[in-house]
DOMAR-613732 format. One line per 10 residues: number of its first residue (from 1); their letters; for each residue x, y, z of N, C-alpha, C, O. Coordinates in steps of 0.02 Angstrom, whole numbers, plus 50000, padded with zeros to 5 digits. Example, Ala and Ser with C-alpha at 12.3 -4.5 7.8 and 13.67 -1.06 7.14 Angstrom:
1) AS) 50660 49716 50390 50615 49775 50390 50660 49835 50390 50712 49834 50423 ~ 50642 49888 50354 50684 49947 50357 50645 50002 50394 50670 50057 50402
//
This chain:
1) MTESGTLPRA) 55384 54117 55803 55409 54096 55720 55377 54015 55689 55391 53959 55708 ~ 55341 54034 55647 55314 53957 55644 55362 53918 55585 55415 53940 55561 ~ 55336 53872 55573 55391 53819 55516 55384 53843 55458 55428 53844 55414 ~ 55316 53868 55452 55319 53888 55380 55343 53958 55339 55337 53975 55280 ~ 55380 53996 55413 55390 54073 55397 55340 54123 55383 55335 54150 55327 ~ 55318 54131 55412 55256 54169 55411 55273 54254 55436 55267 54309 55410 ~ 55293 54229 55492 55323 54301 55526 55392 54352 55478 55401 54413 55475 ~ 55442 54277 55438 55464 54325 55401 55455 54342 55350 55495 54379 55321 ~ 55386 54313 55318 55389 54352 55266 55335 54411 55273 55318 54447 55226 ~ 55310 54415 55338 55270 54453 55359 55304 54520 55352 55295 54570 55317
11) GRASVAALLV) 55379 54487 55434 55397 54538 55405 55452 54593 55343 55476 54649 55350 ~ 55456 54537 55277 55488 54562 55209 55436 54617 55185 55455 54671 55163 ~ 55355 54597 55192 55315 54627 55197 55318 54703 55224 55323 54749 55184 ~ 55314 54714 55293 55331 54752 55314 55371 54811 55289 55351 54870 55285 ~ 55454 54776 55266 55518 54827 55250 55476 54851 55181 55480 54910 55164 ~ 55442 54809 55147 55445 54834 55065 55377 54882 55072 55365 54925 55030 ~ 55343 54872 55117 55314 54919 55121 55305 55020 55140 55269 55069 55131 ~ 55393 54987 55185 55420 55041 55203 55436 55086 55157 55417 55143 55146 ~ 55495 55029 55119 55527 55048 55051 55488 55091 55010 55509 55146 54996 ~ 55425 55069 54985 55371 55105 54949 55352 55171 54986 55333 55218 54951
21) ILTAGACSHA) 55356 55177 55033 55336 55248 55082 55378 55297 55069 55362 55352 55047 ~ 55449 55273 55084 55510 55299 55100 55553 55324 55032 55601 55362 55031 ~ 55525 55295 54987 55536 55327 54894 55479 55363 54869 55498 55410 54835 ~ 55421 55358 54873 55380 55423 54888 55393 55464 54906 55392 55511 54866 ~ 55408 55473 54953 55441 55544 54986 55493 55563 54962 55500 55624 54962 ~ 55537 55532 54939 55596 55536 54910 55593 55580 54827 55631 55616 54794 ~ 55533 55555 54820 55523 55577 54729 55447 55633 54729 55406 55637 54684 ~ 55448 55657 54772 55396 55711 54802 55401 55785 54740 55355 55825 54733 ~ 55470 55787 54698 55458 55849 54661 55453 55819 54583 55458 55761 54563 ~ 55441 55883 54548 55406 55884 54483 55481 55847 54453 55537 55856 54477
31) PTDSTNTPTS) 55462 55805 54394 55529 55771 54368 55580 55820 54318 55556 55861 54278 ~ 55635 55813 54325 55676 55836 54300 55731 55799 54265 55738 55738 54270 ~ 55765 55836 54232 55816 55773 54190 55905 55800 54229 55906 55844 54273 ~ 55954 55776 54210 56022 55790 54242 56038 55899 54220 56081 55936 54244 ~ 55994 55912 54180 56025 55957 54152 55976 56045 54157 55993 56104 54155 ~ 55919 56013 54163 55864 56034 54169 55820 56057 54245 55809 56012 54286 ~ 55803 56112 54258 55709 56119 54311 55691 56122 54267 55715 56128 54210 ~ 55601 56112 54304 55523 56139 54277 55553 56202 54263 55590 56235 54299 ~ 55528 56217 54198 55530 56283 54177 55484 56334 54226 55500 56391 54245 ~ 55431 56303 54240 55376 56356 54288 55316 56298 54328 55287 56251 54300
41) ASGSGDSAGI) 55309 56317 54390 55278 56257 54433 55196 56336 54444 55194 56371 54494 ~ 55174 56339 54418 55127 56402 54438 55109 56405 54493 55085 56359 54527 ~ 55122 56480 54512 55126 56513 54563 55174 56505 54626 55183 56554 54663 ~ 55197 56457 54636 55272 56471 54661 55339 56423 54648 55338 56368 54619 ~ 55402 56461 54679 55454 56408 54640 55473 56350 54680 55533 56335 54680 ~ 55440 56323 54707 55442 56235 54736 55430 56191 54663 55381 56172 54630 ~ 55502 56186 54658 55485 56126 54612 55441 56069 54630 55430 56045 54574 ~ 55414 56037 54667 55339 56020 54685 55282 56021 54649 55243 55976 54633 ~ 55284 56099 54634 55218 56109 54610 55161 56126 54658 55111 56091 54652 ~ 55160 56143 54673 55129 56182 54745 55098 56232 54703 55143 56264 54677
51) AATPGQLTIH) 55030 56258 54680 55004 56306 54656 54989 56372 54695 54963 56360 54749 ~ 54996 56420 54685 54970 56462 54735 54908 56501 54719 54897 56558 54741 ~ 54870 56466 54680 54799 56480 54655 54752 56416 54679 54734 56374 54638 ~ 54738 56414 54728 54682 56326 54737 54641 56310 54675 54600 56349 54650 ~ 54663 56229 54644 54630 56215 54581 54674 56210 54538 54665 56170 54492 ~ 54722 56241 54542 54731 56284 54485 54825 56255 54458 54864 56289 54492 ~ 54855 56220 54424 54941 56205 54433 54956 56185 54368 54933 56130 54350 ~ 54989 56215 54330 55017 56206 54270 55089 56189 54285 55119 56226 54324 ~ 55140 56100 54240 55192 56098 54252 55222 56104 54178 55191 56078 54131 ~ 55273 56131 54169 55343 56149 54125 55372 56108 54135 55397 56113 54191
61) APGINLAISN) 55391 56048 54100 55481 56033 54096 55506 55996 54037 55461 55990 53996 ~ 55559 55971 54019 55586 55936 53982 55517 55893 53951 55508 55846 53989 ~ 55479 55894 53912 55433 55831 53876 55385 55824 53940 55367 55768 53959 ~ 55363 55888 53976 55290 55868 53984 55270 55959 54007 55301 56008 54029 ~ 55215 55947 53990 55170 56021 53980 55087 56008 53994 55039 56009 53955 ~ 55092 55993 54070 55019 55989 54077 54985 56042 54131 55014 56057 54183 ~ 54924 56066 54115 54879 56093 54159 54826 56086 54166 54786 56084 54119 ~ 54810 56078 54235 54755 56080 54288 54717 56110 54306 54723 56119 54367 ~ 54660 56143 54276 54604 56180 54316 54547 56164 54339 54514 56118 54314 ~ 54527 56200 54388 54450 56194 54404 54448 56142 54464 54396 56117 54485
71) AVAHLDNSGS) 54509 56129 54486 54522 56053 54534 54434 56079 54615 54439 56127 54653 ~ 54388 56043 54613 54363 56039 54676 54333 55993 54690 54297 55959 54654 ~ 54344 55988 54750 54325 55914 54799 54262 55931 54814 54248 55986 54838 ~ 54219 55883 54802 54139 55871 54791 54130 55858 54865 54101 55804 54866 ~ 54137 55873 54910 54119 55822 54993 54056 55846 55031 54024 55898 55022 ~ 54048 55795 55076 53979 55794 55100 54006 55794 55175 54065 55801 55192 ~ 53937 55782 55227 54008 55782 55293 54047 55756 55313 54093 55778 55348 ~ 54032 55679 55289 54096 55627 55306 54130 55621 55257 54148 55566 55236 ~ 54145 55676 55230 54236 55694 55184 54231 55648 55132 54284 55637 55103 ~ 54169 55610 55108 54170 55588 55040 54102 55617 54989 54043 55633 54996
81) GDLTMAIRNG) 54160 55610 54924 54121 55625 54853 54169 55627 54783 54205 55580 54769 ~ 54165 55670 54755 54193 55677 54681 54262 55732 54685 54268 55781 54722 ~ 54297 55713 54648 54346 55773 54624 54348 55792 54565 54391 55765 54531 ~ 54304 55844 54531 54316 55860 54454 54373 55919 54441 54379 55962 54484 ~ 54402 55920 54400 54444 55942 54347 54476 55936 54280 54487 55883 54250 ~ 54486 55983 54264 54513 55985 54187 54574 55955 54186 54607 55973 54235 ~ 54611 55908 54143 54684 55919 54132 54710 55929 54096 54747 55879 54099 ~ 54737 55969 54031 54760 55974 53972 54824 55943 53973 54875 55960 54004 ~ 54813 55892 53932 54898 55870 53931 54913 55879 53840 54900 55844 53791 ~ 54947 55951 53853 54983 55972 53793 55035 55960 53770 55051 55997 53724
91) GDVPEHLAMV) 55085 55905 53788 55135 55870 53769 55116 55834 53696 55077 55846 53650 ~ 55166 55785 53711 55179 55753 53636 55173 55689 53647 55164 55650 53600 ~ 55175 55675 53689 55159 55584 53751 55109 55569 53768 55077 55618 53789 ~ 55081 55522 53771 55011 55514 53818 55062 55493 53880 55115 55463 53887 ~ 55015 55528 53918 55014 55520 54005 54958 55477 54030 54919 55446 53993 ~ 54956 55476 54103 54900 55442 54140 54903 55466 54198 54954 55467 54232 ~ 54853 55487 54213 54832 55487 54314 54844 55436 54345 54809 55387 54330 ~ 54878 55430 54382 54880 55349 54416 54864 55348 54471 54862 55297 54504 ~ 54847 55410 54496 54852 55382 54587 54824 55474 54612 54856 55524 54594 ~ 54762 55477 54653 54754 55521 54674 54756 55497 54774 54732 55450 54806
101) AAPDGDHGTL) 54802 55565 54793 54816 55539 54870 54783 55590 54901 54764 55637 54865 ~ 54767 55594 54984 54734 55645 55004 54760 55641 55102 54771 55589 55133 ~ 54763 55700 55123 54808 55697 55196 54774 55640 55235 54713 55635 55238 ~ 54820 55594 55268 54818 55536 55327 54813 55479 55264 54780 55428 55272 ~ 54838 55488 55222 54829 55414 55170 54791 55423 55123 54818 55423 55068 ~ 54721 55433 55126 54672 55438 55115 54680 55435 55047 54710 55485 55026 ~ 54657 55378 54984 54670 55373 54909 54600 55394 54863 54541 55385 54874 ~ 54625 55416 54825 54543 55440 54789 54531 55358 54734 54581 55330 54713 ~ 54481 55338 54722 54473 55308 54672 54461 55300 54596 54400 55297 54593 ~ 54480 55296 54548 54503 55297 54506 54444 55279 54446 54416 55228 54466
111) QGSDSDASGS) 54421 55296 54398 54350 55262 54353 54361 55287 54298 54378 55346 54297 ~ 54355 55245 54227 54371 55275 54192 54312 55283 54134 54268 55240 54133 ~ 54313 55344 54079 54235 55360 54042 54257 55277 54007 54303 55237 54017 ~ 54202 55278 53967 54176 55235 53916 54201 55245 53846 54164 55248 53797 ~ 54264 55250 53844 54300 55256 53795 54372 55240 53782 54408 55253 53830 ~ 54410 55210 53720 54475 55212 53694 54506 55256 53695 54564 55241 53684 ~ 54496 55324 53706 54538 55374 53709 54560 55405 53776 54582 55373 53824 ~ 54553 55463 53773 54564 55518 53833 54512 55482 53899 54452 55469 53892 ~ 54546 55472 53956 54486 55475 53998 54483 55397 54027 54447 55378 54073 ~ 54532 55354 53987 54489 55268 53972 54540 55254 54040 54590 55288 54052
121) LSTAGILLMP) 54520 55207 54074 54564 55174 54106 54596 55107 54106 54564 55063 54076 ~ 54659 55087 54138 54708 55057 54077 54736 55049 54166 54720 55082 54215 ~ 54787 54983 54158 54813 54969 54212 54866 55058 54237 54880 55080 54293 ~ 54873 55074 54197 54911 55116 54203 54891 55187 54235 54935 55226 54253 ~ 54821 55202 54241 54775 55227 54255 54748 55268 54214 54747 55250 54155 ~ 54716 55337 54229 54679 55386 54170 54727 55411 54115 54770 55454 54122 ~ 54706 55366 54040 54719 55414 53990 54719 55484 53983 54667 55518 53986 ~ 54774 55506 53974 54773 55559 53933 54823 55589 53887 54876 55620 53892 ~ 54780 55564 53832 54798 55584 53760 54851 55659 53746 54840 55717 53761 ~ 54894 55637 53721 54959 55715 53701 54850 55775 53683 54791 55757 53679
131) HSTTTFGGSG) 54889 55841 53678 54859 55888 53654 54783 55868 53649 54752 55854 53598 ~ 54757 55871 53724 54679 55865 53706 54678 55876 53797 54724 55859 53834 ~ 54633 55898 53813 54590 55902 53872 54545 55836 53912 54505 55800 53881 ~ 54554 55831 53957 54505 55772 53992 54479 55789 54057 54519 55796 54103 ~ 54408 55797 54068 54372 55840 54090 54350 55782 54135 54321 55736 54107 ~ 54364 55774 54235 54330 55754 54263 54272 55755 54316 54271 55793 54364 ~ 54222 55704 54301 54181 55706 54346 54102 55733 54277 54104 55770 54228 ~ 54063 55706 54297 54001 55702 54240 53999 55630 54191 53991 55574 54214 ~ 54005 55638 54149 54023 55595 54099 54102 55590 54091 54110 55530 54095 ~ 54133 55605 54087 54220 55582 54087 54238 55542 54180 54208 55538 54234
141) PDVALRQVHI) 54292 55524 54156 54318 55484 54223 54304 55512 54252 54296 55572 54238 ~ 54288 55480 54324 54286 55502 54385 54331 55491 54445 54350 55433 54440 ~ 54363 55526 54514 54373 55518 54533 54348 55519 54599 54326 55576 54610 ~ 54339 55472 54662 54305 55446 54704 54321 55475 54760 54363 55431 54771 ~ 54327 55518 54818 54355 55524 54887 54314 55473 54919 54269 55445 54888 ~ 54326 55462 54972 54298 55437 55021 54321 55444 55119 54366 55414 55147 ~ 54288 55476 55139 54305 55500 55222 54366 55544 55224 54405 55541 55271 ~ 54371 55574 55186 54430 55623 55180 54434 55665 55218 54386 55703 55224 ~ 54501 55676 55262 54481 55721 55328 54516 55793 55296 54563 55790 55256 ~ 54492 55843 55314 54516 55897 55304 54517 55944 55371 54476 55944 55417
151) ATGTRLLPLT) 54584 55989 55362 54571 56022 55435 54529 56069 55450 54530 56113 55407 ~ 54478 56085 55507 54417 56115 55543 54447 56186 55491 54505 56188 55470 ~ 54409 56224 55481 54387 56267 55454 54411 56305 55375 54403 56360 55350 ~ 54450 56227 55350 54469 56273 55286 54427 56230 55239 54396 56176 55242 ~ 54442 56286 55189 54402 56278 55121 54469 56226 55068 54455 56201 55013 ~ 54507 56222 55088 54541 56196 55049 54572 56109 55048 54585 56090 55105 ~ 54583 56065 55002 54597 55997 55015 54671 55979 54970 54667 55964 54911 ~ 54738 55982 55006 54783 55970 54981 54805 55899 54941 54819 55849 54973 ~ 54806 55900 54892 54831 55824 54865 54861 55800 54824 54847 55830 54772 ~ 54905 55751 54813 54955 55722 54797 54947 55694 54739 54916 55641 54746
161) LQFGVAGLVH) 54966 55710 54663 54915 55651 54585 54990 55638 54566 55034 55681 54563 ~ 54996 55571 54555 55058 55538 54521 55018 55534 54454 54962 55513 54440 ~ 55075 55566 54414 55073 55547 54339 55113 55504 54317 55157 55484 54354 ~ 55105 55480 54252 55147 55425 54254 55232 55458 54194 55284 55425 54199 ~ 55232 55506 54157 55262 55541 54151 55300 55587 54210 55356 55583 54236 ~ 55239 55635 54220 55277 55695 54256 55294 55672 54336 55320 55708 54379 ~ 55278 55622 54341 55295 55588 54438 55241 55630 54478 55192 55658 54454 ~ 55258 55628 54534 55208 55675 54597 55224 55751 54584 55276 55782 54575 ~ 55151 55768 54585 55138 55826 54595 55083 55860 54650 55029 55832 54655 ~ 55096 55907 54683 55041 55934 54746 55001 56003 54717 55021 56052 54687
171) LQARVASH) 54917 55976 54747 54891 56027 54710 54849 56014 54766 54837 55961 54794 ~ 54825 56081 54778 54766 56114 54834 54715 56089 54787 54731 56087 54727 ~ 54642 56064 54808 54595 56078 54765 54556 56121 54823 54565 56117 54884 ~ 54515 56158 54790 54466 56205 54853 54403 56125 54858 54394 56074 54825 ~ 54377 56155 54914 54301 56105 54937 54229 56156 54955 54214 56201 54994 ~ 54200 56122 54908 54149 56135 54897 54097 56066 54930 54109 56005 54928 ~ 54034 56104 54961 53998 56030 55016 53954 55998 54958 53956 56025 54902 ~ 53917 55944 54968 53914 55910 54918 53834 55900 54928 53802 55865 54888
//
C-alpha cells in the first residue's frame, strides 16, 4: 500500500465493478410491478423475453409496449459490423435504448441519427418516441459491433438490450455475412 491510498482506491473500484455486474445479473428479467407480470414476451414463457423467433421480440407489461423486428447482425470474419433492426415503441412514454451487450462482455457502440426526434442520441441512449418506429442502420441510428464472438456453426447472436423503462431484455439476432 502507498501513502496516497492507491491500493485501497483500486480495491473499492473493483468492488464497485463487481456490484454492477451482480446487479445487472439480478435485473435480467422483464420489468414487472408488485401485482402484474408481463402479459407477453413473444415466443416463450420466460419473463426475460427470449424470443422463439430469431430477430423478433415483443414486450408487453404495464406501461411498456415494445416490438423489435428484423434484428440482424451484419458481421465480417473478425466479428465486426452493425446491428440493424426496427424498434416500435407503442407505449405512451418515451423509451431509450441505453446499451447493447453481446457474449463475452462485448458491447455495441450506439450512434444516434441527426435529428431531435426518435433515433437521436442523448446521455440516456437512443431516443424511442411514443407511438413511433425507429429503424437502426442506413440513415437512422446505428449499433456498431466490434470483434463479437459467436459460437462456431451458429447463425444466431444472443444479445442483451438495456432500455430505460423496459429494463434488460434478451434477443437473438440473426447473423448475416458482411
